[in-house]
C-alpha positions as CSV (number, residue, x, y, z in Angstrom):
1,M,0.0,0.0,0.0
2,N,2.8,2.4,0.9
3,L,4.6,1.5,-2.4
4,L,1.4,2.3,-4.4
5,L,1.0,5.7,-2.6
6,T,4.6,6.5,-3.3
7,A,4.1,5.7,-7.0
8,V,1.0,7.9,-7.2
9,V,2.9,10.9,-5.6
10,A,5.8,10.4,-7.9
11,L,3.5,10.3,-11.0
12,A,1.8,13.5,-9.9
13,A,5.1,15.3,-9.5
14,F,5.9,14.7,-13.1
15,T,2.4,15.4,-14.5
16,P,2.4,18.8,-16.3
17,L,0.0,21.4,-15.1
18,A,-3.0,22.2,-17.3
19,A,-2.0,24.6,-20.0
20,A,-3.2,28.2,-19.6
21,T,-2.9,31.6,-21.3
22,R,-2.8,34.9,-19.3
23,V,-4.2,38.2,-20.5
24,L,-4.0,41.6,-18.8
25,V,-7.4,43.3,-18.8
26,T,-8.5,46.8,-17.8
27,V,-12.2,47.5,-17.1
28,V,-13.7,51.0,-16.5
29,E,-17.2,52.4,-16.7
30,S,-17.5,54.2,-20.0
31,R,-19.1,57.4,-18.8
32,T,-17.4,58.0,-15.4
33,Y,-14.0,56.3,-16.1
34,Q,-14.5,54.6,-12.7
35,P,-12.3,51.4,-12.5
36,V,-14.4,48.3,-12.0
37,A,-13.1,46.1,-9.2
38,G,-14.5,43.0,-7.5
39,L,-15.1,41.0,-10.7
40,Q,-14.7,37.2,-10.6
41,A,-14.0,34.8,-13.4
42,P,-17.7,34.0,-14.2
43,D,-18.3,37.8,-14.8
44,F,-16.1,37.7,-17.9
45,D,-17.3,36.4,-21.3
46,V,-14.3,35.9,-23.5
47,Q,-14.7,35.0,-27.2
48,D,-11.8,34.5,-29.7
49,G,-12.9,34.5,-33.3
50,G,-16.4,33.4,-32.2
51,S,-15.0,30.5,-30.1
52,P,-15.5,30.8,-26.3
53,R,-12.4,30.8,-24.0
54,H,-13.0,29.6,-20.5
55,V,-11.8,32.0,-17.8
56,E,-10.3,29.9,-15.0
57,M,-9.2,32.8,-12.8
58,A,-9.6,36.6,-12.6
59,E,-7.2,38.4,-10.2
60,F,-7.3,42.2,-9.7
61,A,-4.3,44.2,-8.6
62,S,-3.3,47.8,-8.2
63,L,0.4,48.0,-8.7
64,P,3.1,50.7,-9.3
65,V,4.1,51.4,-12.9
66,D,6.9,52.8,-15.0
67,V,5.4,55.6,-17.1
68,A,6.7,57.1,-20.3
69,L,4.8,60.5,-20.4
70,L,4.6,61.3,-24.1
71,V,3.7,65.0,-24.4
72,D,2.5,66.7,-27.5
73,S,4.9,69.6,-28.3
74,S,3.4,70.4,-31.7
75,L,1.8,73.8,-32.5
76,A,-1.3,72.7,-30.7
77,G,0.5,71.1,-27.8
78,H,0.1,74.0,-25.3
79,M,-3.4,72.8,-24.5
80,V,-2.0,69.6,-22.8
81,Q,1.0,71.1,-21.0
82,P,-1.0,71.8,-17.7
83,V,-2.3,68.2,-17.8
84,A,1.3,66.9,-18.0
85,A,2.2,68.8,-14.7
86,D,-0.8,67.2,-13.0
87,M,0.3,63.7,-14.2
88,I,3.8,64.2,-12.8
89,A,2.3,65.2,-9.4
90,Q,0.8,61.7,-9.2
91,L,4.2,59.9,-9.2
92,R,4.5,57.6,-6.1
93,D,7.4,56.0,-4.3
94,K,9.0,53.2,-6.3
95,E,7.5,54.5,-9.5
96,Q,9.5,56.2,-12.2
97,M,8.6,58.4,-15.1
98,A,10.3,59.6,-18.3
99,L,9.3,62.7,-20.2
100,I,9.3,62.6,-24.0
101,S,8.1,65.4,-26.2
102,F,6.9,64.9,-29.8
103,D,6.0,66.9,-32.8
104,S,7.5,65.7,-36.1
105,S,9.8,63.5,-34.0
106,A,10.1,62.2,-30.5
107,N,12.7,63.7,-28.1
108,L,13.7,62.5,-24.7
109,A,13.4,65.5,-22.3
110,Q,14.0,63.5,-19.1
111,D,15.0,59.9,-18.7
112,F,13.3,57.7,-16.1
113,T,13.5,59.2,-12.7
114,S,11.5,59.3,-9.4
115,S,12.2,63.1,-9.1
116,R,9.1,65.2,-9.7
117,N,11.2,68.3,-9.7
118,A,13.4,67.0,-12.5
119,L,10.4,66.1,-14.6
120,L,8.7,69.5,-14.0
121,E,11.9,71.3,-15.0
122,A,12.1,69.3,-18.2
123,L,8.4,70.0,-18.9
124,A,9.0,73.8,-18.5
125,S,11.8,73.7,-21.0
126,L,9.8,72.2,-23.9
127,K,9.6,74.1,-27.1
128,F,6.5,73.9,-29.3
129,G,6.2,73.7,-33.1
130,N,5.8,71.5,-36.2
131,D,3.1,68.9,-36.9
132,P,2.4,66.0,-34.5
133,R,3.2,62.5,-35.6
134,V,1.6,60.5,-32.9
135,L,2.2,57.0,-34.3
136,D,5.9,57.7,-35.0
137,A,6.4,59.0,-31.5
138,L,4.6,56.0,-29.9
139,Y,6.8,53.6,-31.9
140,A,10.0,55.3,-31.1
141,T,9.1,55.5,-27.4
142,M,8.2,51.9,-27.0
143,D,11.2,50.8,-29.0
144,E,13.8,52.6,-26.9
145,A,12.4,54.0,-23.6
146,F,11.6,50.9,-21.6
147,R,14.9,49.0,-21.8
148,N,15.6,49.4,-18.1
149,A,12.0,49.3,-16.9
150,T,11.3,46.9,-14.0
151,L,7.6,47.6,-13.4
152,R,4.5,47.4,-15.6
153,R,5.2,49.5,-18.7
154,V,2.8,52.3,-19.5
155,V,2.7,55.1,-22.1
156,L,0.6,58.1,-21.1
157,L,0.0,59.8,-24.4
158,L,-0.9,63.5,-23.8
159,T,-2.1,64.7,-27.2
160,S,-4.0,67.6,-28.6
161,G,-5.9,64.9,-30.6
162,L,-4.3,65.7,-34.0
163,E,-2.2,63.3,-36.0
164,G,0.2,64.3,-38.7
165,N,1.6,62.2,-41.5
166,S,3.3,59.4,-39.5
167,R,5.5,57.0,-41.4
168,V,4.6,54.1,-39.0
169,G,1.2,52.5,-39.2
170,E,-1.3,51.8,-36.5
171,R,-0.8,48.0,-36.8
172,S,2.9,48.3,-36.4
173,V,2.5,50.3,-33.2
174,I,0.1,47.8,-31.7
175,Q,2.4,44.9,-32.6
176,L,5.4,46.6,-30.9
177,A,3.3,47.4,-27.8
178,R,2.4,43.7,-27.4
179,K,5.9,42.5,-28.1
180,N,7.3,44.8,-25.5
181,G,4.4,44.5,-23.0
182,V,3.4,48.2,-23.1
183,S,-0.1,49.5,-22.4
184,I,-1.1,52.8,-24.2
185,Y,-3.4,55.3,-22.5
186,P,-4.2,58.2,-24.8
187,L,-5.4,61.4,-23.1
188,Y,-6.7,63.6,-25.9
189,A,-8.0,67.2,-25.9
190,L,-9.8,67.0,-29.3
191,G,-11.7,64.1,-30.7
192,Y,-10.6,64.1,-34.3
193,E,-8.6,60.9,-34.0
194,R,-10.8,59.3,-31.3
195,G,-11.2,56.1,-33.4
196,L,-7.4,55.7,-33.6
197,F,-6.9,56.3,-29.8
198,E,-9.7,53.8,-29.0
199,S,-8.0,51.1,-31.2
200,L,-4.5,51.7,-29.7
201,A,-5.8,51.5,-26.1
202,R,-8.3,48.5,-26.6
203,Q,-5.6,46.3,-28.1
204,T,-2.9,47.1,-25.5
205,G,-4.7,47.0,-22.2
206,G,-5.1,50.8,-22.0
207,V,-8.0,53.2,-21.9
208,P,-8.7,56.2,-24.2
209,I,-9.5,59.2,-22.1
210,S,-11.1,62.5,-23.2
211,I,-9.5,65.2,-21.1
212,R,-12.6,67.3,-21.3
213,N,-15.0,64.5,-20.2
214,I,-12.9,63.1,-17.3
215,G,-12.6,66.7,-16.0
216,R,-16.4,66.8,-15.8
217,E,-16.7,63.5,-14.0
218,T,-14.2,63.9,-11.2
219,K,-12.5,66.7,-9.2
220,S,-9.1,65.0,-9.5
221,P,-8.7,63.9,-13.2
222,A,-5.0,63.1,-12.8
223,E,-5.7,61.0,-9.7
224,R,-8.4,59.1,-11.5
225,V,-6.1,58.5,-14.5
226,F,-3.5,56.9,-12.3
227,E,-6.1,54.8,-10.5
228,I,-7.0,53.5,-13.9
229,V,-3.4,52.9,-15.0
230,R,-2.4,51.1,-11.8
231,G,-5.4,48.8,-11.6
232,H,-5.9,45.8,-13.8
233,Y,-7.1,42.2,-13.9
234,T,-5.0,39.2,-14.9
235,L,-7.3,36.6,-16.6
236,T,-6.2,33.0,-16.8
237,L,-7.7,31.4,-19.9
238,R,-7.9,27.6,-20.2
239,G,-5.6,26.2,-22.9
240,N,-2.2,27.4,-24.2
241,L,-3.6,28.8,-27.5
242,A,-2.4,32.3,-27.9
243,V,-5.1,34.9,-28.2
244,S,-5.8,36.4,-31.6
245,D,-6.6,39.9,-32.9
246,K,-10.3,38.8,-32.8
247,L,-10.4,38.4,-29.0
248,K,-13.5,40.0,-27.5
249,I,-14.1,40.4,-23.8
250,Q,-17.4,41.5,-22.3
251,L,-19.0,41.5,-18.9
252,R,-22.0,39.4,-17.9
253,R,-23.6,42.3,-16.1
254,P,-25.6,45.4,-17.2
255,G,-23.9,48.6,-17.9
256,K,-21.5,50.2,-20.4
257,Y,-17.8,49.5,-20.0
258,V,-14.5,50.2,-21.7
259,I,-12.6,46.9,-21.7
260,S,-9.1,46.4,-23.1
261,F,-6.6,43.6,-23.1
262,L,-2.9,42.9,-23.5
263,P,-1.7,39.3,-24.0
264,L,0.9,38.3,-21.4
265,D,1.7,34.9,-22.9
């Protein structure tokens, strides 16, 4: 009997665990931008190309982040400069932020630091001009800025909402974001490129945020933005099949939500 028990234990030790795929998911209420916490695995309906994916586990966490603050310094960029200062003020202990300005190209104004003063000085030194190339700036930032990042990687894109003639396409930006594990959070003043911003955020685990609308919904827009950025779910899906571009995540509860995802496996 003891020999049989020993054999069973030994077999279990060499039996591989059930295959699973992890996805980072952000959920906020669409009108108020209030993060939705307290969800469990059965609350999520996940479909991939029309095929259901079983959610085995849903874990919520609010964690520190490494933020690349990408600030529009084009001719229309002055409208987002005050917002940038508010974002810098939200930096917490253990978190770091880099300040990158962009118009026709992206320029590093301040490398990753935990010093708010250094970031504010860099912000005050920005010069404004030329047309904004949002996609080019995003690609350059994600390709270079996060090489020494140790926390979750986030781009806060502060944009007037205008896009110039970028050489890089939307699909290339999304692919690089997923490859490098970066979530994009566009904060836009004007809604001309709203569809672009929604697509970039939805497919990278970010949230598109109208600066005007979030200002109406909360007295502390920057605080709310960082509440959104730090909070996310990790969904564990049954099976090791990588998720596709056709992944669709909904909640099995009434209400309107912004739901985005970033594959982790």
